[in-house]
N, C-alpha and C positions, 0 to 999 in steps of 0.2 A: 504494499499499500504505499502510495507516495503522498506526503504531507508538505504543504507549502504554507508556512507561517505567514509570510508576507506576500503572497500572490497578489498582484494588481493587474486587473484587465482594463486597458485603456480605450477600449472601443467606444465607451460613452463619450470621452473626450475628443477622440477623432470624429465621432458624428456630429458633436456640437460645434467643433471647428469648422467642419464642412459646411454645416447650416449657416455659420457666421462668416462663410467665405474666407477662412483663414487657412494658410498653408500650415500644415501640421506635421510634426515628425516626433519620434520617441527615442529618448536615450535612457536605456535600461542598464542599472549596474548592480552587481551583487555585493553585498556587504558581508555575508557569511554563509558558508555551505552547511554548517552543522545542523541547521533547522530541518533539512531534508535529507542530506546524504548519510546514510547509516554508517558508512565506513569513515567519515570525517570527524576528526577529534573536536571536542567541544571548543568554544572561543569565549572569550571575555568580552565584557562590555567595552573595555578600553580598546581591544583588538578591533571591534566592530566600528567604533568612533574613528580610529585611525583609518581604517579602510574606507569609511564614509567620506572623510576629509580628503583622501587621495582621490576618491571618485569624482568629488566635486571639482577638484583640479583637473581631472581628465575630462570631465564634461565642459569646463571652461575652455580648455584647449581644443576639444572637438568643435565647440561652437564657434571659436574664433577661425578655425581653418574651414569650416563650412560657410561661414560669412564671406570670407575671402573668395571661396570658390562659387558663390551665387553669381549667375549671370546678371550682366548689367540690364538686359531686357527682361521683363517678366514674361517667362514663356509657359507656366502652368496656367491652368483654367480655374484655380481656386477662387479668384476674386469674382467670378461670374457663376459659380455654382448653382445659385438659385434662379439663374435667368429663366429657365424652363422648367422649374420645379414648382413654382407657384400656380396653382390651378384655379383657385378661387378668383372670380372677377373682382377687380379692386372695388368696384361700386358696392359690392355686397359686404366688405369688411367694415365693421363698425369703427367709429373714430378712436375709441379707447385702445383697442388692439393695434390700430394703425400707429398710435402715438407711442405705446409701450415698444413696439417692435420696429420703430423707424430707423434705428441704428443699424439693424440687420437687413430690413426689406424696403427702407425707405426709398431707394433708387429704383425699385420696381412697382411700388404702390404709392401715388401721390395722395 
């Protein structure tokens, strides 16, 4: 039996980012193996924190390199993901939802 104490599924975040027309990516880093790996020795809280700090440095390095590698022109379609997803006639959307969602759908529903 496999046990994942700190399992995190980021499908919800990815879906919300898509709906908000945001580019999204995940950086996942492991802090300790002892929570699921039966043959790995136990680790201390201090070891986990040290690994967590190293992971933070690694994530920052990955982000710096990723930002350098981003194309000058925006080539993905993330910023227009809702262009063909909204099917309700704008005239039928009540004013309050229009106002509440204006940051996300404002360019499609006036």
